mmCIF file of the C-alpha atoms, coordinates in Angstrom:
data_MODEL
# 
_entry.id   MODEL 
# 
loop_
_atom_site.group_PDB 
_atom_site.id 
_atom_site.type_symbol 
_atom_site.label_atom_id 
_atom_site.label_alt_id 
_atom_site.label_comp_id 
_atom_site.label_asym_id 
_atom_site.label_entity_id 
_atom_site.label_seq_id 
_atom_site.pdbx_PDB_ins_code 
_atom_site.Cartn_x 
_atom_site.Cartn_y 
_atom_site.Cartn_z 
_atom_site.occupancy 
_atom_site.B_iso_or_equiv 
_atom_site.pdbx_formal_charge 
_atom_site.auth_seq_id 
_atom_site.auth_comp_id 
_atom_site.auth_asym_id 
_atom_site.auth_atom_id 
_atom_site.pdbx_PDB_model_num 
ATOM 1   C CA . MET A 1 1   ? -14.198 2.340   7.142   1.00 0.00 ? 1   MET A CA 1 
ATOM 2   C CA . LYS A 1 2   ? -14.772 -1.794  7.753   1.00 0.00 ? 2   LYS A CA 1 
ATOM 3   C CA . GLY A 1 3   ? -17.095 -2.153  4.046   1.00 0.00 ? 3   GLY A CA 1 
ATOM 4   C CA . SER A 1 4   ? -13.991 -0.378  2.505   1.00 0.00 ? 4   SER A CA 1 
ATOM 5   C CA . PHE A 1 5   ? -11.393 -1.943  3.542   1.00 0.00 ? 5   PHE A CA 1 
ATOM 6   C CA . GLY A 1 6   ? -12.343 -5.483  3.448   1.00 0.00 ? 6   GLY A CA 1 
ATOM 7   C CA . ALA A 1 7   ? -13.787 -4.562  -0.076  1.00 0.00 ? 7   ALA A CA 1 
ATOM 8   C CA . ALA A 1 8   ? -10.648 -3.751  -0.787  1.00 0.00 ? 8   ALA A CA 1 
ATOM 9   C CA . ALA A 1 9   ? -8.684  -6.578  0.875   1.00 0.00 ? 9   ALA A CA 1 
ATOM 10  C CA . ARG A 1 10  ? -11.077 -9.354  -0.978  1.00 0.00 ? 10  ARG A CA 1 
ATOM 11  C CA . HIS A 1 11  ? -8.866  -8.186  -4.257  1.00 0.00 ? 11  HIS A CA 1 
ATOM 12  C CA . PHE A 1 12  ? -5.565  -9.769  -2.644  1.00 0.00 ? 12  PHE A CA 1 
ATOM 13  C CA . VAL A 1 13  ? -6.913  -12.774 -0.915  1.00 0.00 ? 13  VAL A CA 1 
ATOM 14  C CA . GLN A 1 14  ? -8.373  -16.256 -1.821  1.00 0.00 ? 14  GLN A CA 1 
ATOM 15  C CA . ASP A 1 15  ? -12.674 -16.396 -1.924  1.00 0.00 ? 15  ASP A CA 1 
ATOM 16  C CA . GLY A 1 16  ? -13.876 -18.022 1.022   1.00 0.00 ? 16  GLY A CA 1 
ATOM 17  C CA . LEU A 1 17  ? -11.737 -16.136 3.194   1.00 0.00 ? 17  LEU A CA 1 
ATOM 18  C CA . ALA A 1 18  ? -13.293 -13.129 5.706   1.00 0.00 ? 18  ALA A CA 1 
ATOM 19  C CA . ALA A 1 19  ? -11.205 -10.034 4.817   1.00 0.00 ? 19  ALA A CA 1 
ATOM 20  C CA . SER A 1 20  ? -12.664 -8.809  8.224   1.00 0.00 ? 20  SER A CA 1 
ATOM 21  C CA . VAL A 1 21  ? -10.352 -11.022 9.365   1.00 0.00 ? 21  VAL A CA 1 
ATOM 22  C CA . PHE A 1 22  ? -7.506  -8.989  9.089   1.00 0.00 ? 22  PHE A CA 1 
ATOM 23  C CA . LEU A 1 23  ? -9.427  -5.667  9.215   1.00 0.00 ? 23  LEU A CA 1 
ATOM 24  C CA . GLU A 1 24  ? -7.233  -4.389  11.862  1.00 0.00 ? 24  GLU A CA 1 
ATOM 25  C CA . GLU A 1 25  ? -3.640  -4.720  10.706  1.00 0.00 ? 25  GLU A CA 1 
ATOM 26  C CA . ASN A 1 26  ? -5.408  -3.163  7.536   1.00 0.00 ? 26  ASN A CA 1 
ATOM 27  C CA . VAL A 1 27  ? -6.122  0.139   9.290   1.00 0.00 ? 27  VAL A CA 1 
ATOM 28  C CA . MET A 1 28  ? -2.935  -0.367  11.124  1.00 0.00 ? 28  MET A CA 1 
ATOM 29  C CA . ASP A 1 29  ? -0.773  -0.216  8.128   1.00 0.00 ? 29  ASP A CA 1 
ATOM 30  C CA . GLY A 1 30  ? -3.139  2.218   6.225   1.00 0.00 ? 30  GLY A CA 1 
ATOM 31  C CA . ALA A 1 31  ? -2.891  4.662   9.376   1.00 0.00 ? 31  ALA A CA 1 
ATOM 32  C CA . VAL A 1 32  ? 1.073   5.547   8.984   1.00 0.00 ? 32  VAL A CA 1 
ATOM 33  C CA . LEU A 1 33  ? 1.037   5.805   5.739   1.00 0.00 ? 33  LEU A CA 1 
ATOM 34  C CA . ARG A 1 34  ? -0.768  9.216   6.163   1.00 0.00 ? 34  ARG A CA 1 
ATOM 35  C CA . PRO A 1 35  ? 1.934   11.272  8.826   1.00 0.00 ? 35  PRO A CA 1 
ATOM 36  C CA . LEU A 1 36  ? 4.860   9.463   7.305   1.00 0.00 ? 36  LEU A CA 1 
ATOM 37  C CA . HIS A 1 37  ? 4.254   10.503  3.918   1.00 0.00 ? 37  HIS A CA 1 
ATOM 38  C CA . ASN A 1 38  ? 4.027   14.178  5.413   1.00 0.00 ? 38  ASN A CA 1 
ATOM 39  C CA . VAL A 1 39  ? 7.078   14.269  7.180   1.00 0.00 ? 39  VAL A CA 1 
ATOM 40  C CA . PHE A 1 40  ? 8.808   12.800  3.568   1.00 0.00 ? 40  PHE A CA 1 
ATOM 41  C CA . SER A 1 41  ? 7.310   15.246  1.189   1.00 0.00 ? 41  SER A CA 1 
ATOM 42  C CA . ARG A 1 42  ? 8.198   18.220  3.042   1.00 0.00 ? 42  ARG A CA 1 
ATOM 43  C CA . VAL A 1 43  ? 11.680  16.964  3.835   1.00 0.00 ? 43  VAL A CA 1 
ATOM 44  C CA . VAL A 1 44  ? 11.992  16.348  -0.019  1.00 0.00 ? 44  VAL A CA 1 
ATOM 45  C CA . LYS A 1 45  ? 10.135  19.952  -1.187  1.00 0.00 ? 45  LYS A CA 1 
ATOM 46  C CA . LYS A 1 46  ? 13.357  22.097  1.899   1.00 0.00 ? 46  LYS A CA 1 
ATOM 47  C CA . ARG A 1 47  ? 15.596  19.198  -0.877  1.00 0.00 ? 47  ARG A CA 1 
ATOM 48  C CA . ALA A 1 48  ? 14.092  18.961  -4.107  1.00 0.00 ? 48  ALA A CA 1 
ATOM 49  C CA . ASP A 1 49  ? 11.586  18.600  -6.709  1.00 0.00 ? 49  ASP A CA 1 
ATOM 50  C CA . GLU A 1 50  ? 8.965   15.824  -6.180  1.00 0.00 ? 50  GLU A CA 1 
ATOM 51  C CA . SER A 1 51  ? 7.982   14.948  -9.965  1.00 0.00 ? 51  SER A CA 1 
ATOM 52  C CA . ALA A 1 52  ? 12.216  15.427  -10.493 1.00 0.00 ? 52  ALA A CA 1 
ATOM 53  C CA . ALA A 1 53  ? 14.056  11.448  -11.050 1.00 0.00 ? 53  ALA A CA 1 
ATOM 54  C CA . ILE A 1 54  ? 16.608  10.177  -9.169  1.00 0.00 ? 54  ILE A CA 1 
ATOM 55  C CA . ALA A 1 55  ? 20.390  9.825   -10.639 1.00 0.00 ? 55  ALA A CA 1 
ATOM 56  C CA . GLY A 1 56  ? 20.751  6.653   -11.305 1.00 0.00 ? 56  GLY A CA 1 
ATOM 57  C CA . GLN A 1 57  ? 17.742  5.328   -11.070 1.00 0.00 ? 57  GLN A CA 1 
ATOM 58  C CA . PRO A 1 58  ? 15.070  4.195   -13.827 1.00 0.00 ? 58  PRO A CA 1 
ATOM 59  C CA . ARG A 1 59  ? 13.886  7.367   -15.020 1.00 0.00 ? 59  ARG A CA 1 
ATOM 60  C CA . ASP A 1 60  ? 9.838   7.068   -13.719 1.00 0.00 ? 60  ASP A CA 1 
ATOM 61  C CA . LEU A 1 61  ? 11.125  6.742   -10.490 1.00 0.00 ? 61  LEU A CA 1 
ATOM 62  C CA . THR A 1 62  ? 10.695  9.815   -9.289  1.00 0.00 ? 62  THR A CA 1 
ATOM 63  C CA . LEU A 1 63  ? 10.782  11.052  -5.652  1.00 0.00 ? 63  LEU A CA 1 
ATOM 64  C CA . LYS A 1 64  ? 7.274   10.388  -4.672  1.00 0.00 ? 64  LYS A CA 1 
ATOM 65  C CA . ARG A 1 65  ? 6.990   6.531   -6.115  1.00 0.00 ? 65  ARG A CA 1 
ATOM 66  C CA . LEU A 1 66  ? 10.456  6.980   -4.218  1.00 0.00 ? 66  LEU A CA 1 
ATOM 67  C CA . PHE A 1 67  ? 8.607   6.805   -1.141  1.00 0.00 ? 67  PHE A CA 1 
ATOM 68  C CA . PHE A 1 68  ? 6.118   4.227   -1.634  1.00 0.00 ? 68  PHE A CA 1 
ATOM 69  C CA . VAL A 1 69  ? 8.575   1.931   -2.913  1.00 0.00 ? 69  VAL A CA 1 
ATOM 70  C CA . ASN A 1 70  ? 10.731  2.980   -0.116  1.00 0.00 ? 70  ASN A CA 1 
ATOM 71  C CA . TRP A 1 71  ? 7.575   1.661   2.408   1.00 0.00 ? 71  TRP A CA 1 
ATOM 72  C CA . ALA A 1 72  ? 6.486   -1.376  0.681   1.00 0.00 ? 72  ALA A CA 1 
ATOM 73  C CA . SER A 1 73  ? 10.301  -2.186  1.131   1.00 0.00 ? 73  SER A CA 1 
ATOM 74  C CA . THR A 1 74  ? 10.318  -2.734  4.600   1.00 0.00 ? 74  THR A CA 1 
ATOM 75  C CA . LEU A 1 75  ? 6.885   -5.412  3.998   1.00 0.00 ? 75  LEU A CA 1 
ATOM 76  C CA . CYS A 1 76  ? 8.961   -7.683  2.098   1.00 0.00 ? 76  CYS A CA 1 
ATOM 77  C CA . GLU A 1 77  ? 8.891   -11.480 2.076   1.00 0.00 ? 77  GLU A CA 1 
ATOM 78  C CA . PRO A 1 78  ? 11.452  -13.614 0.469   1.00 0.00 ? 78  PRO A CA 1 
ATOM 79  C CA . SER A 1 79  ? 9.970   -14.886 -2.356  1.00 0.00 ? 79  SER A CA 1 
ATOM 80  C CA . HIS A 1 80  ? 10.549  -18.686 -0.940  1.00 0.00 ? 80  HIS A CA 1 
ATOM 81  C CA . ALA A 1 81  ? 7.773   -17.643 1.907   1.00 0.00 ? 81  ALA A CA 1 
ATOM 82  C CA . ALA A 1 82  ? 5.022   -17.450 -0.757  1.00 0.00 ? 82  ALA A CA 1 
ATOM 83  C CA . ASP A 1 83  ? 4.313   -20.910 0.881   1.00 0.00 ? 83  ASP A CA 1 
ATOM 84  C CA . ALA A 1 84  ? 4.171   -18.997 4.384   1.00 0.00 ? 84  ALA A CA 1 
ATOM 85  C CA . SER A 1 85  ? 1.665   -16.410 2.935   1.00 0.00 ? 85  SER A CA 1 
ATOM 86  C CA . ARG A 1 86  ? -0.847  -18.673 1.960   1.00 0.00 ? 86  ARG A CA 1 
ATOM 87  C CA . ARG A 1 87  ? -0.429  -20.625 5.646   1.00 0.00 ? 87  ARG A CA 1 
ATOM 88  C CA . ARG A 1 88  ? -0.952  -17.349 7.122   1.00 0.00 ? 88  ARG A CA 1 
ATOM 89  C CA . LEU A 1 89  ? -3.921  -16.406 5.455   1.00 0.00 ? 89  LEU A CA 1 
ATOM 90  C CA . ARG A 1 90  ? -5.537  -20.094 6.194   1.00 0.00 ? 90  ARG A CA 1 
ATOM 91  C CA . TYR A 1 91  ? -4.969  -19.984 9.458   1.00 0.00 ? 91  TYR A CA 1 
ATOM 92  C CA . LYS A 1 92  ? -5.655  -16.398 10.093  1.00 0.00 ? 92  LYS A CA 1 
ATOM 93  C CA . ILE A 1 93  ? -2.101  -15.609 12.078  1.00 0.00 ? 93  ILE A CA 1 
ATOM 94  C CA . GLY A 1 94  ? -1.173  -12.833 9.988   1.00 0.00 ? 94  GLY A CA 1 
ATOM 95  C CA . VAL A 1 95  ? -1.552  -10.992 6.383   1.00 0.00 ? 95  VAL A CA 1 
ATOM 96  C CA . PRO A 1 96  ? 1.055   -11.260 3.751   1.00 0.00 ? 96  PRO A CA 1 
ATOM 97  C CA . ALA A 1 97  ? 3.054   -8.482  3.019   1.00 0.00 ? 97  ALA A CA 1 
ATOM 98  C CA . ARG A 1 98  ? 1.360   -8.011  -0.631  1.00 0.00 ? 98  ARG A CA 1 
ATOM 99  C CA . MET A 1 99  ? -1.689  -7.687  0.489   1.00 0.00 ? 99  MET A CA 1 
ATOM 100 C CA . ARG A 1 100 ? -0.887  -5.683  3.636   1.00 0.00 ? 100 ARG A CA 1 
ATOM 101 C CA . VAL A 1 101 ? 1.063   -3.326  1.038   1.00 0.00 ? 101 VAL A CA 1 
ATOM 102 C CA . ASN A 1 102 ? -1.300  -3.291  -1.642  1.00 0.00 ? 102 ASN A CA 1 
ATOM 103 C CA . VAL A 1 103 ? -4.484  -2.825  0.716   1.00 0.00 ? 103 VAL A CA 1 
ATOM 104 C CA . ALA A 1 104 ? -3.039  0.477   2.474   1.00 0.00 ? 104 ALA A CA 1 
ATOM 105 C CA . LEU A 1 105 ? -1.455  1.758   -0.877  1.00 0.00 ? 105 LEU A CA 1 
ATOM 106 C CA . SER A 1 106 ? -5.058  1.286   -2.969  1.00 0.00 ? 106 SER A CA 1 
ATOM 107 C CA . ARG A 1 107 ? -6.673  3.740   -0.206  1.00 0.00 ? 107 ARG A CA 1 
ATOM 108 C CA . PHE A 1 108 ? -4.041  6.083   -0.455  1.00 0.00 ? 108 PHE A CA 1 
ATOM 109 C CA . LEU A 1 109 ? -4.919  9.761   -2.610  1.00 0.00 ? 109 LEU A CA 1 
ATOM 110 C CA . PRO A 1 110 ? -1.603  10.379  -3.000  1.00 0.00 ? 110 PRO A CA 1 
ATOM 111 C CA . PHE A 1 111 ? -0.267  6.900   -4.432  1.00 0.00 ? 111 PHE A CA 1 
ATOM 112 C CA . ALA A 1 112 ? -2.376  7.243   -6.778  1.00 0.00 ? 112 ALA A CA 1 
ATOM 113 C CA . GLU A 1 113 ? -1.448  10.306  -8.132  1.00 0.00 ? 113 GLU A CA 1 
ATOM 114 C CA . ALA A 1 114 ? 2.210   9.342   -8.352  1.00 0.00 ? 114 ALA A CA 1 
ATOM 115 C CA . PHE A 1 115 ? 2.108   6.303   -10.392 1.00 0.00 ? 115 PHE A CA 1 
ATOM 116 C CA . ASN A 1 116 ? -1.275  7.594   -12.261 1.00 0.00 ? 116 ASN A CA 1 
ATOM 117 C CA . CYS A 1 117 ? -3.474  4.678   -11.336 1.00 0.00 ? 117 CYS A CA 1 
ATOM 118 C CA . PRO A 1 118 ? -6.625  5.481   -13.328 1.00 0.00 ? 118 PRO A CA 1 
ATOM 119 C CA . PRO A 1 119 ? -9.842  6.542   -11.224 1.00 0.00 ? 119 PRO A CA 1 
ATOM 120 C CA . GLY A 1 120 ? -11.860 2.630   -10.595 1.00 0.00 ? 120 GLY A CA 1 
ATOM 121 C CA . SER A 1 121 ? -8.616  0.656   -11.046 1.00 0.00 ? 121 SER A CA 1 
ATOM 122 C CA . ARG A 1 122 ? -7.658  -1.727  -8.400  1.00 0.00 ? 122 ARG A CA 1 
ATOM 123 C CA . MET A 1 123 ? -4.773  0.378   -6.921  1.00 0.00 ? 123 MET A CA 1 
ATOM 124 C CA . ASN A 1 124 ? -7.878  3.634   -6.817  1.00 0.00 ? 124 ASN A CA 1 
ATOM 125 C CA . PRO A 1 125 ? -10.983 2.078   -6.565  1.00 0.00 ? 125 PRO A CA 1 
ATOM 126 C CA . VAL A 1 126 ? -14.124 4.790   -7.290  1.00 0.00 ? 126 VAL A CA 1 
ATOM 127 C CA . ARG A 1 127 ? -15.465 4.220   -3.255  1.00 0.00 ? 127 ARG A CA 1 
ATOM 128 C CA . SER A 1 128 ? -12.540 4.292   -0.749  1.00 0.00 ? 128 SER A CA 1 
ATOM 129 C CA . CYS A 1 129 ? -11.777 5.218   2.517   1.00 0.00 ? 129 CYS A CA 1 
ATOM 130 C CA . SER A 1 130 ? -8.730  6.936   3.785   1.00 0.00 ? 130 SER A CA 1 
ATOM 131 C CA . PHE A 1 131 ? -7.868  6.382   7.104   1.00 0.00 ? 131 PHE A CA 1 
ATOM 132 C CA . TRP A 1 132 ? -7.850  10.304  7.568   1.00 0.00 ? 132 TRP A CA 1 
# 
């Protein structure tokens, strides 16, 4: 698991920084996805078609995709926080939102299915390790 999450993290951090420094945060982010997604899916199945488009939203924003958009938005940082993100990485005090979101989602098959990520792409690696 450590190697898999480390490999994913390396896609999103600068060279020379050990991705394993942030292993605990990346594993925790990945660990919450499955139970949250399961609850969301159960509620949606009772009420609507998961692949249906959402009224008033772009056609490609289906309920399946909405879960991931909403989950990622809970970790959003303001665009002016880019410098703060670099400092957090440099001083090893926290994982930037972009890395937290992308590492967790790149290890979660329902995300790849919802967004049609091709196998072998950054967001759907051929070799990966899921927390669950």
